[in-house]
C-alpha positions in Angstrom: 0.0 0.3 0.3 1.5 3.5 -1.4 0.9 6.9 0.3 1.8 10.2 -1.6 0.8 13.5 0.1 0.8 16.2 -2.3 1.3 19.8 -0.6 0.0 22.0 -3.1 0.9 25.6 -1.4 -2.2 28.2 -1.7 -4.7 25.8 -3.3 -7.6 27.7 -2.7 -10.8 25.5 -1.3 -13.7 27.8 -2.9 -12.1 27.8 -6.3 -11.7 23.9 -5.7 -15.1 23.1 -4.7 -17.2 26.0 -6.3 -15.3 27.8 -9.3 -13.5 24.8 -11.3 -15.3 21.9 -12.3 -12.3 19.6 -11.0 -13.5 16.4 -9.1 -9.8 15.1 -9.1 -8.9 18.0 -6.5 -11.8 17.1 -4.6 -10.8 13.4 -4.3 -13.4 10.8 -2.3 -13.5 13.1 0.8 -12.2 16.9 1.2 -12.4 19.6 4.3 -11.8 23.1 4.8 -9.3 23.5 7.9 -9.5 25.7 10.6 -6.1 27.5 11.1 -6.8 28.2 14.9 -6.8 32.1 15.0 -3.9 32.4 12.6 -4.6 35.8 10.5 -2.7 38.3 8.7 1.2 38.1 8.4 0.3 35.0 10.1 -0.9 32.9 7.5 2.3 32.0 5.7 3.9 28.9 4.6 6.8 29.0 6.9 4.6 28.9 9.6 1.4 26.5 8.6 3.5 23.7 7.2 5.4 22.9 10.5 2.3 22.8 12.1 0.6 20.1 9.3 3.6 18.1 9.8 3.7 17.9 13.9 0.6 19.5 15.0 2.4 22.0 17.1 0.2 25.1 17.0 1.7 28.5 18.1 -1.4 29.4 19.6 -1.4 26.5 21.6 2.0 27.5 23.5 3.5 24.4 22.1 5.5 26.2 18.9 7.9 29.2 19.8 6.2 32.4 18.5 8.3 34.3 15.9 9.1 38.1 15.7 6.5 38.5 13.0 4.1 37.0 14.7 4.6 39.1 18.0 4.1 41.9 16.0 0.8 40.3 14.1 -0.6 40.1 17.6 0.1 43.3 18.5 -1.4 45.1 15.6 -4.7 43.1 16.1 -4.4 44.0 19.9 -4.3 47.5 19.4 -7.3 47.7 16.8 -5.3 48.4 13.4 -7.7 47.5 10.2 -7.0 44.0 8.4 -5.9 46.2 5.6 -3.2 47.8 7.8 -1.9 44.6 8.9 -1.7 43.4 5.7 0.8 45.6 4.5 2.4 45.5 7.7 3.0 41.7 6.7 4.4 42.8 3.5 6.7 45.2 5.1 7.9 42.5 7.3 8.7 40.1 4.6 10.2 42.6 2.4 13.1 43.6 5.2 13.2 39.4 5.3 11.9 39.2 8.9 10.1 36.5 7.7 13.2 34.7 7.7 12.7 34.2 11.6 9.6 32.5 10.8 9.0 28.5 11.3 10.5 25.7 13.0 12.9 23.4 11.3 11.9 20.1 11.7 13.4 16.6 11.2 11.4 13.8 9.3 11.6 12.0 13.2 9.4 15.0 14.1 6.9 14.7 11.8 4.1 12.1 10.9 6.3 10.7 8.2 8.0 9.2 11.0 5.4 6.3 11.0 7.3 5.4 7.8 10.1 3.1 7.7 11.5 4.6 4.7 9.8 7.8 3.8 10.6 10.4 1.1 10.4 14.0 1.7 10.6 15.8 -1.3 10.9 19.7 -0.9 8.8 20.2 2.1 8.9 23.4 4.0 10.2 22.8 7.7 12.0 19.9 6.4 14.0 20.6 3.3 13.8 22.6 0.4 15.2 22.2 -3.3 16.6 24.9 -5.1 13.6 25.1 -7.9 11.7 26.2 -4.9 13.8 28.9 -3.8 14.2 29.7 -7.5 10.3 30.4 -7.8 10.4 32.7 -4.5 13.1 34.4 -6.0 11.5 35.1 -9.2 8.3 36.1 -7.2 10.1 38.6 -5.3 11.8 40.1 -8.5 8.4 40.2 -10.1 6.6 42.3 -7.3 9.5 44.9 -7.1 9.3 45.4 -10.8 7.5 48.7 -12.1 5.9 46.0 -14.9 2.6 44.0 -13.6 2.9 41.7 -16.9 4.9 38.6 -15.6 8.5 38.0 -16.9 9.1 35.2 -19.1 11.4 34.3 -16.4 9.1 33.8 -13.7 7.1 31.8 -15.8 9.9 29.5 -16.4 11.0 28.9 -12.7 7.4 28.0 -12.0 7.1 25.5 -14.8 10.3 24.1 -13.7 9.8 23.7 -10.4 6.6 21.8 -11.2 8.3 19.4 -13.6 11.3 18.7 -11.4 9.1 17.7 -8.5 6.7 16.0 -10.4 9.5 13.6 -11.7 10.7 13.1 -8.3 7.7 12.2 -6.8 6.7 9.4 -9.5 10.5 7.9 -9.1 10.2 8.1 -5.4 6.8 6.2 -5.7 8.7 3.5 -7.8 11.1 2.9 -4.8 9.5 3.6 -1.6 5.8 3.6 0.0 5.5 6.9 1.6 6.0 10.0 -0.3 5.6 13.5 0.0 6.1 16.7 -2.0 5.5 20.2 -1.4 4.6 22.2 -4.9 5.5 25.9 -4.2 4.6 27.4 -7.9 0.5 27.8 -7.7 1.1 30.4 -4.8 3.4 32.5 -6.7 1.0 32.4 -9.4 -2.0 33.8 -7.9 0.1 36.4 -6.3 1.0 37.6 -9.7 -2.1 36.6 -11.9 -5.4 36.6 -9.7 -7.7 39.1 -11.4 -5.2 39.9 -13.9 -5.0 36.7 -16.0 -7.8 34.2 -14.6 -7.2 32.1 -17.3 -3.8 31.2 -16.5 -4.5 30.3 -12.9 -7.3 28.0 -13.7 -4.8 26.4 -16.1 -2.8 26.0 -13.3 -5.3 24.3 -11.1 -5.9 22.1 -13.8 -2.2 21.1 -14.2 -1.9 20.1 -10.5 -5.3 18.1 -11.2 -3.5 16.3 -14.0 -0.6 15.6 -11.5 -2.9 14.2 -8.9 -4.2 11.6 -11.8 -1.1 10.9 -12.2 -0.3 10.3 -8.7 -3.4 8.0 -8.1 -2.4 5.9 -11.1 1.1 5.2 -9.7 -0.2 4.5 -5.9 -2.6 2.2 -7.3 -6.0 1.0 -6.4 -4.7 0.0 -2.7 -2.8 3.2 -2.1 -4.0 6.4 -1.1 -3.3 9.8 -2.3 -3.8 12.8 0.3 -4.1 16.3 -0.6 -3.0 19.3 1.8 -3.0 23.3 1.1 -1.8 25.8 3.9 -4.1 28.5 2.9 -6.4 29.9 0.0 -5.7 33.5 -1.8 -8.1 36.3 -2.5 -7.2 39.0 -4.8 -3.5 38.0 -4.7 -3.3 38.1 -0.9 -3.2 35.4 1.9 -6.5 35.5 3.9 -7.4 39.1 3.8 -10.6 39.9 6.1 -10.9 36.1 6.8 -11.4 35.2 3.4 -8.9 32.7 1.9 -8.0 31.7 5.7 -8.4 28.0 4.9 -6.1 25.4 4.6 -7.5 22.1 2.8 -7.2 18.6 2.8 -8.6 15.7 0.4 -7.8 12.1 0.1 -9.0 9.7 -2.1 -9.8 7.3 1.1 -12.3 8.9 3.9 -9.8 9.5 6.8 -12.5 11.4 9.1 -11.3 14.6 8.4 -14.3 17.3 7.9 -14.8 21.3 7.7 -13.8 22.7 10.4 -11.2 20.0 11.8 -8.3 22.1 13.6 -5.0 22.0 11.3 -3.0 20.9 14.5 -5.3 17.9 14.4 -4.2 16.7 11.0 -0.8 15.4 11.8 -2.3 12.7 13.9 -4.9 11.4 11.2 -2.0 11.3 8.8 0.2 9.6 11.1 -2.3 7.0 11.5 -2.6 6.3 7.7 1.3 6.2 7.5 1.5 3.9 10.4 -1.5 1.2 8.9 0.3 1.7 5.4 3.4 0.6 6.8 1.8 -2.4 9.0 0.4 -3.6 5.7 3.2 -3.6 3.7 5.1 -5.4 6.7 2.7 -8.0 6.5 2.7 -7.9 2.6 6.3 -8.6 2.7 6.3 -11.4 5.3 3.1 -13.3 3.2 5.2 -13.5 0.1 7.8 -16.1 -0.9 8.7 -14.5 -4.4 11.9 -13.0 -5.3 12.7 -10.2 -8.0 14.8 -11.4 -10.9 18.3 -10.4 -10.2 18.1 -7.9 -12.9 15.5 -6.0 -11.4 16.9 -5.9 -8.2 19.9 -4.1 -9.6 17.8 -1.7 -11.4 15.8 -0.9 -8.5 19.2 -0.5 -6.2 20.5 2.0 -8.6 16.9 4.3 -8.7 17.0 4.0 -5.0 20.7 4.9 -4.5 20.3 8.0 -7.1 17.3 9.3 -4.7 19.2 8.7 -1.7 22.1 10.6 -3.3 19.4 13.5 -4.2 18.6 13.6 -0.2 14.9 12.1 -0.3 15.1 9.2 2.1 
């Protein structure tokens, strides 16, 4: 039994459910997740993905509160309007205070620890590939540019990130049973193109729907595909005035994650899923006496070594 968790940054639940006819992104079960009080500058990749990995939420007192979070809470406590708080959040990002956001985790800290040999491909909070940082750099350059027309370099960075991670995900599923990959480009695309090039935004949602279909085929009928998103996007902004300030989860098999489920409860559900898959695979391996031909073993070992060299295991 294979399990694939796809982190689709900024996948907006309202677009998935209501705006686009994309049942692949809804899967068998889907839910709008409660961010548990995170608003404004706190609705951010570096804060939410670690919560989805280990369940430690800064509002619970279990995780260190970052400087931008303290500033955001102070802004709320003195009654600053949401629009002002959003601009402050952009200012914090501009002066790179956001470098202090987030927690550095290891696979052992996360729900992935329930698997024997999980592959974590460019997951915020664990490790990220160069192609992800190149998308962020391209987005930063685009936002500073005088022209609102996205550059060819911006689109190229998004395309490359998608294709590299898509290929890495499918290759990893050939070699191990539990894979998690984070895709960043949709966040950048929506920051730049929402309200100005909606056809392009929809095309990227359809691209991810195609990806999910490929991954469903790769895990097979007995496998499980899970989609996670850290927040939505409205008018190119993370969760303004509460709009889009929802995380999202969907799965090809019902897991009991319903609308309103707190994000901090998701890792325990995924840990149980991964543990069940690992147990099922151990039982399967124990029950079979079949041996793969030597040639197949050699190819498999070569592929696995390549993935280990890339740091996926």
